[in-house]
mmCIF entry with sequence, helices, sheets and N, C-alpha, C, O atoms, coordinates in Angstrom:
data_MODEL
# 
_entry.id   MODEL 
# 
_entity.id                         1 
_entity.type                       polymer 
_entity.pdbx_number_of_molecules   1 
# 
_entity_poly.entity_id                      1 
_entity_poly.type                           'polypeptide(L)' 
_entity_poly.nstd_linkage                   no 
_entity_poly.nstd_monomer                   no 
_entity_poly.pdbx_seq_one_letter_code       
;(UNK)(UNK)(UNK)(UNK)(UNK)(UNK)(UNK)(UNK)(UNK)(UNK)(UNK)(UNK)(UNK)(UNK)(UNK)(UNK)
(UNK)(UNK)(UNK)(UNK)(UNK)(UNK)(UNK)(UNK)(UNK)(UNK)(UNK)(UNK)(UNK)(UNK)(UNK)(UNK)
(UNK)(UNK)(UNK)(UNK)(UNK)(UNK)(UNK)(UNK)(UNK)(UNK)(UNK)(UNK)
;
_entity_poly.pdbx_seq_one_letter_code_can   XXXXXXXXXXXXXXXXXXXXXXXXXXXXXXXXXXXXXXXXXXXX 
_entity_poly.pdbx_strand_id                 A 
# 
loop_
_entity_poly_seq.entity_id 
_entity_poly_seq.num 
_entity_poly_seq.mon_id 
_entity_poly_seq.hetero 
1 1  UNK n 
1 2  UNK n 
1 3  UNK n 
1 4  UNK n 
1 5  UNK n 
1 6  UNK n 
1 7  UNK n 
1 8  UNK n 
1 9  UNK n 
1 10 UNK n 
1 11 UNK n 
1 12 UNK n 
1 13 UNK n 
1 14 UNK n 
1 15 UNK n 
1 16 UNK n 
1 17 UNK n 
1 18 UNK n 
1 19 UNK n 
1 20 UNK n 
1 21 UNK n 
1 22 UNK n 
1 23 UNK n 
1 24 UNK n 
1 25 UNK n 
1 26 UNK n 
1 27 UNK n 
1 28 UNK n 
1 29 UNK n 
1 30 UNK n 
1 31 UNK n 
1 32 UNK n 
1 33 UNK n 
1 34 UNK n 
1 35 UNK n 
1 36 UNK n 
1 37 UNK n 
1 38 UNK n 
1 39 UNK n 
1 40 UNK n 
1 41 UNK n 
1 42 UNK n 
1 43 UNK n 
1 44 UNK n 
# 
_struct_asym.id          A 
_struct_asym.entity_id   1 
# 
loop_
_struct_conf.conf_type_id 
_struct_conf.id 
_struct_conf.pdbx_PDB_helix_id 
_struct_conf.beg_label_comp_id 
_struct_conf.beg_label_asym_id 
_struct_conf.beg_label_seq_id 
_struct_conf.pdbx_beg_PDB_ins_code 
_struct_conf.end_label_comp_id 
_struct_conf.end_label_asym_id 
_struct_conf.end_label_seq_id 
_struct_conf.pdbx_end_PDB_ins_code 
_struct_conf.beg_auth_comp_id 
_struct_conf.beg_auth_asym_id 
_struct_conf.beg_auth_seq_id 
_struct_conf.end_auth_comp_id 
_struct_conf.end_auth_asym_id 
_struct_conf.end_auth_seq_id 
_struct_conf.pdbx_PDB_helix_class 
_struct_conf.details 
_struct_conf.pdbx_PDB_helix_length 
HELX_P HELX_P1 AA1 UNK A 2  ? UNK A 13 ? UNK A 2  UNK A 13 1 ? 12 
HELX_P HELX_P2 AA2 UNK A 24 ? UNK A 42 ? UNK A 24 UNK A 42 1 ? 19 
# 
_struct_conf_type.id          HELX_P 
_struct_conf_type.criteria    ? 
_struct_conf_type.reference   ? 
# 
loop_
_atom_site.group_PDB 
_atom_site.id 
_atom_site.type_symbol 
_atom_site.label_atom_id 
_atom_site.label_alt_id 
_atom_site.label_comp_id 
_atom_site.label_asym_id 
_atom_site.label_entity_id 
_atom_site.label_seq_id 
_atom_site.pdbx_PDB_ins_code 
_atom_site.Cartn_x 
_atom_site.Cartn_y 
_atom_site.Cartn_z 
_atom_site.occupancy 
_atom_site.B_iso_or_equiv 
_atom_site.pdbx_formal_charge 
_atom_site.auth_seq_id 
_atom_site.auth_comp_id 
_atom_site.auth_asym_id 
_atom_site.auth_atom_id 
_atom_site.pdbx_PDB_model_num 
ATOM 1   N N  . UNK A 1 1  ? 82.661  119.233 33.442 1.00 0.00 ? 1  UNK A N  1 
ATOM 2   C CA . UNK A 1 1  ? 83.538  119.944 34.356 1.00 0.00 ? 1  UNK A CA 1 
ATOM 3   C C  . UNK A 1 1  ? 83.159  121.420 34.448 1.00 0.00 ? 1  UNK A C  1 
ATOM 4   O O  . UNK A 1 1  ? 83.115  121.975 35.546 1.00 0.00 ? 1  UNK A O  1 
ATOM 5   N N  . UNK A 1 2  ? 82.889  122.050 33.335 1.00 0.00 ? 2  UNK A N  1 
ATOM 6   C CA . UNK A 1 2  ? 82.504  123.464 33.371 1.00 0.00 ? 2  UNK A CA 1 
ATOM 7   C C  . UNK A 1 2  ? 81.213  123.640 34.151 1.00 0.00 ? 2  UNK A C  1 
ATOM 8   O O  . UNK A 1 2  ? 81.067  124.611 34.893 1.00 0.00 ? 2  UNK A O  1 
ATOM 9   N N  . UNK A 1 3  ? 80.272  122.713 33.995 1.00 0.00 ? 3  UNK A N  1 
ATOM 10  C CA . UNK A 1 3  ? 79.010  122.815 34.723 1.00 0.00 ? 3  UNK A CA 1 
ATOM 11  C C  . UNK A 1 3  ? 79.263  122.855 36.228 1.00 0.00 ? 3  UNK A C  1 
ATOM 12  O O  . UNK A 1 3  ? 78.630  123.633 36.942 1.00 0.00 ? 3  UNK A O  1 
ATOM 13  N N  . UNK A 1 4  ? 80.173  122.031 36.708 1.00 0.00 ? 4  UNK A N  1 
ATOM 14  C CA . UNK A 1 4  ? 80.515  122.018 38.127 1.00 0.00 ? 4  UNK A CA 1 
ATOM 15  C C  . UNK A 1 4  ? 81.182  123.322 38.532 1.00 0.00 ? 4  UNK A C  1 
ATOM 16  O O  . UNK A 1 4  ? 80.889  123.865 39.597 1.00 0.00 ? 4  UNK A O  1 
ATOM 17  N N  . UNK A 1 5  ? 82.082  123.830 37.687 1.00 0.00 ? 5  UNK A N  1 
ATOM 18  C CA . UNK A 1 5  ? 82.749  125.093 37.989 1.00 0.00 ? 5  UNK A CA 1 
ATOM 19  C C  . UNK A 1 5  ? 81.736  126.233 38.064 1.00 0.00 ? 5  UNK A C  1 
ATOM 20  O O  . UNK A 1 5  ? 81.815  127.078 38.955 1.00 0.00 ? 5  UNK A O  1 
ATOM 21  N N  . UNK A 1 6  ? 80.793  126.257 37.138 1.00 0.00 ? 6  UNK A N  1 
ATOM 22  C CA . UNK A 1 6  ? 79.769  127.300 37.123 1.00 0.00 ? 6  UNK A CA 1 
ATOM 23  C C  . UNK A 1 6  ? 78.937  127.232 38.400 1.00 0.00 ? 6  UNK A C  1 
ATOM 24  O O  . UNK A 1 6  ? 78.673  128.261 39.022 1.00 0.00 ? 6  UNK A O  1 
ATOM 25  N N  . UNK A 1 7  ? 78.527  126.045 38.791 1.00 0.00 ? 7  UNK A N  1 
ATOM 26  C CA . UNK A 1 7  ? 77.737  125.899 40.019 1.00 0.00 ? 7  UNK A CA 1 
ATOM 27  C C  . UNK A 1 7  ? 78.519  126.373 41.237 1.00 0.00 ? 7  UNK A C  1 
ATOM 28  O O  . UNK A 1 7  ? 77.963  127.030 42.118 1.00 0.00 ? 7  UNK A O  1 
ATOM 29  N N  . UNK A 1 8  ? 79.806  126.041 41.289 1.00 0.00 ? 8  UNK A N  1 
ATOM 30  C CA . UNK A 1 8  ? 80.645  126.482 42.404 1.00 0.00 ? 8  UNK A CA 1 
ATOM 31  C C  . UNK A 1 8  ? 80.741  128.002 42.450 1.00 0.00 ? 8  UNK A C  1 
ATOM 32  O O  . UNK A 1 8  ? 80.641  128.610 43.515 1.00 0.00 ? 8  UNK A O  1 
ATOM 33  N N  . UNK A 1 9  ? 80.935  128.604 41.284 1.00 0.00 ? 9  UNK A N  1 
ATOM 34  C CA . UNK A 1 9  ? 81.030  130.065 41.203 1.00 0.00 ? 9  UNK A CA 1 
ATOM 35  C C  . UNK A 1 9  ? 79.715  130.708 41.632 1.00 0.00 ? 9  UNK A C  1 
ATOM 36  O O  . UNK A 1 9  ? 79.712  131.664 42.407 1.00 0.00 ? 9  UNK A O  1 
ATOM 37  N N  . UNK A 1 10 ? 78.601  130.184 41.128 1.00 0.00 ? 10 UNK A N  1 
ATOM 38  C CA . UNK A 1 10 ? 77.292  130.735 41.487 1.00 0.00 ? 10 UNK A CA 1 
ATOM 39  C C  . UNK A 1 10 ? 77.055  130.662 42.990 1.00 0.00 ? 10 UNK A C  1 
ATOM 40  O O  . UNK A 1 10 ? 76.521  131.601 43.582 1.00 0.00 ? 10 UNK A O  1 
ATOM 41  N N  . UNK A 1 11 ? 77.449  129.549 43.609 1.00 0.00 ? 11 UNK A N  1 
ATOM 42  C CA . UNK A 1 11 ? 77.250  129.392 45.049 1.00 0.00 ? 11 UNK A CA 1 
ATOM 43  C C  . UNK A 1 11 ? 78.039  130.442 45.829 1.00 0.00 ? 11 UNK A C  1 
ATOM 44  O O  . UNK A 1 11 ? 77.573  130.924 46.861 1.00 0.00 ? 11 UNK A O  1 
ATOM 45  N N  . UNK A 1 12 ? 79.226  130.797 45.347 1.00 0.00 ? 12 UNK A N  1 
ATOM 46  C CA . UNK A 1 12 ? 80.042  131.801 46.040 1.00 0.00 ? 12 UNK A CA 1 
ATOM 47  C C  . UNK A 1 12 ? 79.383  133.177 46.004 1.00 0.00 ? 12 UNK A C  1 
ATOM 48  O O  . UNK A 1 12 ? 79.498  133.947 46.957 1.00 0.00 ? 12 UNK A O  1 
ATOM 49  N N  . UNK A 1 13 ? 78.690  133.488 44.903 1.00 0.00 ? 13 UNK A N  1 
ATOM 50  C CA . UNK A 1 13 ? 78.048  134.790 44.767 1.00 0.00 ? 13 UNK A CA 1 
ATOM 51  C C  . UNK A 1 13 ? 76.645  134.813 45.362 1.00 0.00 ? 13 UNK A C  1 
ATOM 52  O O  . UNK A 1 13 ? 76.113  135.889 45.637 1.00 0.00 ? 13 UNK A O  1 
ATOM 53  N N  . UNK A 1 14 ? 76.050  133.672 45.563 1.00 0.00 ? 14 UNK A N  1 
ATOM 54  C CA . UNK A 1 14 ? 74.678  133.577 46.062 1.00 0.00 ? 14 UNK A CA 1 
ATOM 55  C C  . UNK A 1 14 ? 74.674  133.543 47.590 1.00 0.00 ? 14 UNK A C  1 
ATOM 56  O O  . UNK A 1 14 ? 74.345  132.525 48.199 1.00 0.00 ? 14 UNK A O  1 
ATOM 57  N N  . UNK A 1 15 ? 75.040  134.659 48.195 1.00 0.00 ? 15 UNK A N  1 
ATOM 58  C CA . UNK A 1 15 ? 75.194  134.706 49.650 1.00 0.00 ? 15 UNK A CA 1 
ATOM 59  C C  . UNK A 1 15 ? 73.861  134.628 50.401 1.00 0.00 ? 15 UNK A C  1 
ATOM 60  O O  . UNK A 1 15 ? 73.833  134.255 51.574 1.00 0.00 ? 15 UNK A O  1 
ATOM 61  N N  . UNK A 1 16 ? 72.765  134.975 49.735 1.00 0.00 ? 16 UNK A N  1 
ATOM 62  C CA . UNK A 1 16 ? 71.455  134.920 50.403 1.00 0.00 ? 16 UNK A CA 1 
ATOM 63  C C  . UNK A 1 16 ? 70.674  133.657 50.043 1.00 0.00 ? 16 UNK A C  1 
ATOM 64  O O  . UNK A 1 16 ? 69.504  133.529 50.403 1.00 0.00 ? 16 UNK A O  1 
ATOM 65  N N  . UNK A 1 17 ? 71.309  132.729 49.340 1.00 0.00 ? 17 UNK A N  1 
ATOM 66  C CA . UNK A 1 17 ? 70.699  131.462 48.926 1.00 0.00 ? 17 UNK A CA 1 
ATOM 67  C C  . UNK A 1 17 ? 69.369  131.656 48.199 1.00 0.00 ? 17 UNK A C  1 
ATOM 68  O O  . UNK A 1 17 ? 68.401  130.936 48.447 1.00 0.00 ? 17 UNK A O  1 
ATOM 69  N N  . UNK A 1 18 ? 69.336  132.634 47.301 1.00 0.00 ? 18 UNK A N  1 
ATOM 70  C CA . UNK A 1 18 ? 68.144  132.856 46.496 1.00 0.00 ? 18 UNK A CA 1 
ATOM 71  C C  . UNK A 1 18 ? 68.009  131.775 45.432 1.00 0.00 ? 18 UNK A C  1 
ATOM 72  O O  . UNK A 1 18 ? 69.005  131.253 44.931 1.00 0.00 ? 18 UNK A O  1 
ATOM 73  N N  . UNK A 1 19 ? 66.793  131.451 45.100 1.00 0.00 ? 19 UNK A N  1 
ATOM 74  C CA . UNK A 1 19 ? 66.555  130.495 44.033 1.00 0.00 ? 19 UNK A CA 1 
ATOM 75  C C  . UNK A 1 19 ? 65.433  131.005 43.153 1.00 0.00 ? 19 UNK A C  1 
ATOM 76  O O  . UNK A 1 19 ? 64.325  131.175 43.662 1.00 0.00 ? 19 UNK A O  1 
ATOM 77  N N  . UNK A 1 20 ? 65.633  131.259 41.887 1.00 0.00 ? 20 UNK A N  1 
ATOM 78  C CA . UNK A 1 20 ? 66.946  131.227 41.230 1.00 0.00 ? 20 UNK A CA 1 
ATOM 79  C C  . UNK A 1 20 ? 67.756  132.457 41.597 1.00 0.00 ? 20 UNK A C  1 
ATOM 80  O O  . UNK A 1 20 ? 67.211  133.536 41.826 1.00 0.00 ? 20 UNK A O  1 
ATOM 81  N N  . UNK A 1 21 ? 69.055  132.275 41.649 1.00 0.00 ? 21 UNK A N  1 
ATOM 82  C CA . UNK A 1 21 ? 69.960  133.353 42.014 1.00 0.00 ? 21 UNK A CA 1 
ATOM 83  C C  . UNK A 1 21 ? 69.986  134.431 40.936 1.00 0.00 ? 21 UNK A C  1 
ATOM 84  O O  . UNK A 1 21 ? 69.920  135.621 41.243 1.00 0.00 ? 21 UNK A O  1 
ATOM 85  N N  . UNK A 1 22 ? 70.083  134.018 39.683 1.00 0.00 ? 22 UNK A N  1 
ATOM 86  C CA . UNK A 1 22 ? 70.116  134.954 38.569 1.00 0.00 ? 22 UNK A CA 1 
ATOM 87  C C  . UNK A 1 22 ? 68.929  134.733 37.650 1.00 0.00 ? 22 UNK A C  1 
ATOM 88  O O  . UNK A 1 22 ? 68.545  133.589 37.407 1.00 0.00 ? 22 UNK A O  1 
ATOM 89  N N  . UNK A 1 23 ? 68.343  135.800 37.136 1.00 0.00 ? 23 UNK A N  1 
ATOM 90  C CA . UNK A 1 23 ? 67.314  135.627 36.113 1.00 0.00 ? 23 UNK A CA 1 
ATOM 91  C C  . UNK A 1 23 ? 67.929  134.938 34.895 1.00 0.00 ? 23 UNK A C  1 
ATOM 92  O O  . UNK A 1 23 ? 69.129  135.066 34.652 1.00 0.00 ? 23 UNK A O  1 
ATOM 93  N N  . UNK A 1 24 ? 67.131  134.221 34.144 1.00 0.00 ? 24 UNK A N  1 
ATOM 94  C CA . UNK A 1 24 ? 67.622  133.460 32.995 1.00 0.00 ? 24 UNK A CA 1 
ATOM 95  C C  . UNK A 1 24 ? 68.441  134.326 32.040 1.00 0.00 ? 24 UNK A C  1 
ATOM 96  O O  . UNK A 1 24 ? 69.459  133.878 31.511 1.00 0.00 ? 24 UNK A O  1 
ATOM 97  N N  . UNK A 1 25 ? 68.004  135.552 31.820 1.00 0.00 ? 25 UNK A N  1 
ATOM 98  C CA . UNK A 1 25 ? 68.699  136.446 30.899 1.00 0.00 ? 25 UNK A CA 1 
ATOM 99  C C  . UNK A 1 25 ? 70.122  136.756 31.390 1.00 0.00 ? 25 UNK A C  1 
ATOM 100 O O  . UNK A 1 25 ? 71.056  136.791 30.589 1.00 0.00 ? 25 UNK A O  1 
ATOM 101 N N  . UNK A 1 26 ? 70.288  136.976 32.675 1.00 0.00 ? 26 UNK A N  1 
ATOM 102 C CA . UNK A 1 26 ? 71.590  137.315 33.239 1.00 0.00 ? 26 UNK A CA 1 
ATOM 103 C C  . UNK A 1 26 ? 72.477  136.091 33.408 1.00 0.00 ? 26 UNK A C  1 
ATOM 104 O O  . UNK A 1 26 ? 73.701  136.216 33.442 1.00 0.00 ? 26 UNK A O  1 
ATOM 105 N N  . UNK A 1 27 ? 71.883  134.917 33.512 1.00 0.00 ? 27 UNK A N  1 
ATOM 106 C CA . UNK A 1 27 ? 72.622  133.672 33.741 1.00 0.00 ? 27 UNK A CA 1 
ATOM 107 C C  . UNK A 1 27 ? 73.642  133.423 32.635 1.00 0.00 ? 27 UNK A C  1 
ATOM 108 O O  . UNK A 1 27 ? 74.801  133.118 32.913 1.00 0.00 ? 27 UNK A O  1 
ATOM 109 N N  . UNK A 1 28 ? 73.212  133.553 31.388 1.00 0.00 ? 28 UNK A N  1 
ATOM 110 C CA . UNK A 1 28 ? 74.107  133.303 30.254 1.00 0.00 ? 28 UNK A CA 1 
ATOM 111 C C  . UNK A 1 28 ? 75.282  134.284 30.272 1.00 0.00 ? 28 UNK A C  1 
ATOM 112 O O  . UNK A 1 28 ? 76.429  133.885 30.070 1.00 0.00 ? 28 UNK A O  1 
ATOM 113 N N  . UNK A 1 29 ? 75.002  135.541 30.509 1.00 0.00 ? 29 UNK A N  1 
ATOM 114 C CA . UNK A 1 29 ? 76.045  136.559 30.560 1.00 0.00 ? 29 UNK A CA 1 
ATOM 115 C C  . UNK A 1 29 ? 77.024  136.261 31.694 1.00 0.00 ? 29 UNK A C  1 
ATOM 116 O O  . UNK A 1 29 ? 78.236  136.389 31.520 1.00 0.00 ? 29 UNK A O  1 
ATOM 117 N N  . UNK A 1 30 ? 76.510  135.872 32.831 1.00 0.00 ? 30 UNK A N  1 
ATOM 118 C CA . UNK A 1 30 ? 77.333  135.539 33.993 1.00 0.00 ? 30 UNK A CA 1 
ATOM 119 C C  . UNK A 1 30 ? 78.283  134.392 33.658 1.00 0.00 ? 30 UNK A C  1 
ATOM 120 O O  . UNK A 1 30 ? 79.473  134.456 33.967 1.00 0.00 ? 30 UNK A O  1 
ATOM 121 N N  . UNK A 1 31 ? 77.759  133.353 33.030 1.00 0.00 ? 31 UNK A N  1 
ATOM 122 C CA . UNK A 1 31 ? 78.568  132.190 32.662 1.00 0.00 ? 31 UNK A CA 1 
ATOM 123 C C  . UNK A 1 31 ? 79.639  132.582 31.649 1.00 0.00 ? 31 UNK A C  1 
ATOM 124 O O  . UNK A 1 31 ? 80.801  132.201 31.792 1.00 0.00 ? 31 UNK A O  1 
ATOM 125 N N  . UNK A 1 32 ? 79.251  133.343 30.627 1.00 0.00 ? 32 UNK A N  1 
ATOM 126 C CA . UNK A 1 32 ? 80.210  133.732 29.595 1.00 0.00 ? 32 UNK A CA 1 
ATOM 127 C C  . UNK A 1 32 ? 81.355  134.556 30.186 1.00 0.00 ? 32 UNK A C  1 
ATOM 128 O O  . UNK A 1 32 ? 82.515  134.344 29.834 1.00 0.00 ? 32 UNK A O  1 
ATOM 129 N N  . UNK A 1 33 ? 81.041  135.477 31.068 1.00 0.00 ? 33 UNK A N  1 
ATOM 130 C CA . UNK A 1 33 ? 82.088  136.297 31.688 1.00 0.00 ? 33 UNK A CA 1 
ATOM 131 C C  . UNK A 1 33 ? 83.016  135.450 32.541 1.00 0.00 ? 33 UNK A C  1 
ATOM 132 O O  . UNK A 1 33 ? 84.232  135.639 32.512 1.00 0.00 ? 33 UNK A O  1 
ATOM 133 N N  . UNK A 1 34 ? 82.456  134.522 33.295 1.00 0.00 ? 34 UNK A N  1 
ATOM 134 C CA . UNK A 1 34 ? 83.297  133.688 34.154 1.00 0.00 ? 34 UNK A CA 1 
ATOM 135 C C  . UNK A 1 34 ? 84.176  132.741 33.352 1.00 0.00 ? 34 UNK A C  1 
ATOM 136 O O  . UNK A 1 34 ? 85.331  132.517 33.714 1.00 0.00 ? 34 UNK A O  1 
ATOM 137 N N  . UNK A 1 35 ? 83.656  132.191 32.286 1.00 0.00 ? 35 UNK A N  1 
ATOM 138 C CA . UNK A 1 35 ? 84.467  131.333 31.422 1.00 0.00 ? 35 UNK A CA 1 
ATOM 139 C C  . UNK A 1 35 ? 85.600  132.155 30.811 1.00 0.00 ? 35 UNK A C  1 
ATOM 140 O O  . UNK A 1 35 ? 86.730  131.680 30.705 1.00 0.00 ? 35 UNK A O  1 
ATOM 141 N N  . UNK A 1 36 ? 85.296  133.375 30.416 1.00 0.00 ? 36 UNK A N  1 
ATOM 142 C CA . UNK A 1 36 ? 86.312  134.269 29.868 1.00 0.00 ? 36 UNK A CA 1 
ATOM 143 C C  . UNK A 1 36 ? 87.430  134.511 30.889 1.00 0.00 ? 36 UNK A C  1 
ATOM 144 O O  . UNK A 1 36 ? 88.611  134.463 30.546 1.00 0.00 ? 36 UNK A O  1 
ATOM 145 N N  . UNK A 1 37 ? 87.054  134.766 32.125 1.00 0.00 ? 37 UNK A N  1 
ATOM 146 C CA . UNK A 1 37 ? 88.043  134.990 33.186 1.00 0.00 ? 37 UNK A CA 1 
ATOM 147 C C  . UNK A 1 37 ? 88.870  133.733 33.419 1.00 0.00 ? 37 UNK A C  1 
ATOM 148 O O  . UNK A 1 37 ? 90.091  133.816 33.552 1.00 0.00 ? 37 UNK A O  1 
ATOM 149 N N  . UNK A 1 38 ? 88.234  132.586 33.468 1.00 0.00 ? 38 UNK A N  1 
ATOM 150 C CA . UNK A 1 38 ? 88.944  131.313 33.664 1.00 0.00 ? 38 UNK A CA 1 
ATOM 151 C C  . UNK A 1 38 ? 89.937  131.089 32.527 1.00 0.00 ? 38 UNK A C  1 
ATOM 152 O O  . UNK A 1 38 ? 91.080  130.703 32.770 1.00 0.00 ? 38 UNK A O  1 
ATOM 153 N N  . UNK A 1 39 ? 89.508  131.326 31.295 1.00 0.00 ? 39 UNK A N  1 
ATOM 154 C CA . UNK A 1 39 ? 90.391  131.149 30.141 1.00 0.00 ? 39 UNK A CA 1 
ATOM 155 C C  . UNK A 1 39 ? 91.563  132.133 30.180 1.00 0.00 ? 39 UNK A C  1 
ATOM 156 O O  . UNK A 1 39 ? 92.693  131.770 29.855 1.00 0.00 ? 39 UNK A O  1 
ATOM 157 N N  . UNK A 1 40 ? 91.292  133.367 30.574 1.00 0.00 ? 40 UNK A N  1 
ATOM 158 C CA . UNK A 1 40 ? 92.351  134.374 30.671 1.00 0.00 ? 40 UNK A CA 1 
ATOM 159 C C  . UNK A 1 40 ? 93.394  133.962 31.717 1.00 0.00 ? 40 UNK A C  1 
ATOM 160 O O  . UNK A 1 40 ? 94.592  134.143 31.500 1.00 0.00 ? 40 UNK A O  1 
ATOM 161 N N  . UNK A 1 41 ? 92.945  133.413 32.844 1.00 0.00 ? 41 UNK A N  1 
ATOM 162 C CA . UNK A 1 41 ? 93.859  132.988 33.886 1.00 0.00 ? 41 UNK A CA 1 
ATOM 163 C C  . UNK A 1 41 ? 94.733  131.828 33.406 1.00 0.00 ? 41 UNK A C  1 
ATOM 164 O O  . UNK A 1 41 ? 95.909  131.750 33.761 1.00 0.00 ? 41 UNK A O  1 
ATOM 165 N N  . UNK A 1 42 ? 94.173  130.943 32.614 1.00 0.00 ? 42 UNK A N  1 
ATOM 166 C CA . UNK A 1 42 ? 94.922  129.806 32.093 1.00 0.00 ? 42 UNK A CA 1 
ATOM 167 C C  . UNK A 1 42 ? 96.027  130.254 31.151 1.00 0.00 ? 42 UNK A C  1 
ATOM 168 O O  . UNK A 1 42 ? 97.065  129.598 31.055 1.00 0.00 ? 42 UNK A O  1 
ATOM 169 N N  . UNK A 1 43 ? 95.817  131.357 30.462 1.00 0.00 ? 43 UNK A N  1 
ATOM 170 C CA . UNK A 1 43 ? 96.806  131.816 29.482 1.00 0.00 ? 43 UNK A CA 1 
ATOM 171 C C  . UNK A 1 43 ? 97.934  132.615 30.123 1.00 0.00 ? 43 UNK A C  1 
ATOM 172 O O  . UNK A 1 43 ? 98.900  132.959 29.442 1.00 0.00 ? 43 UNK A O  1 
ATOM 173 N N  . UNK A 1 44 ? 97.837  132.917 31.411 1.00 0.00 ? 44 UNK A N  1 
ATOM 174 C CA . UNK A 1 44 ? 98.894  133.702 32.079 1.00 0.00 ? 44 UNK A CA 1 
ATOM 175 C C  . UNK A 1 44 ? 100.113 132.869 32.350 1.00 0.00 ? 44 UNK A C  1 
ATOM 176 O O  . UNK A 1 44 ? 101.092 133.370 32.903 1.00 0.00 ? 44 UNK A O  1 
# 
C-alpha cells in the first residue's frame, strides 16, 4: 500500500514526466518526509 501511495505522490510532483524524477539519493529522503507527513495527518 505504501508503495502505491509513494508512486501517486511522485506522479503529482513530476509535472514534466521526467524519468527518473528524483535522483536515487533524494528519493529516500522524499519518501521518508512523505511518510512522516502521512503519519502526522493520521494522528490528528
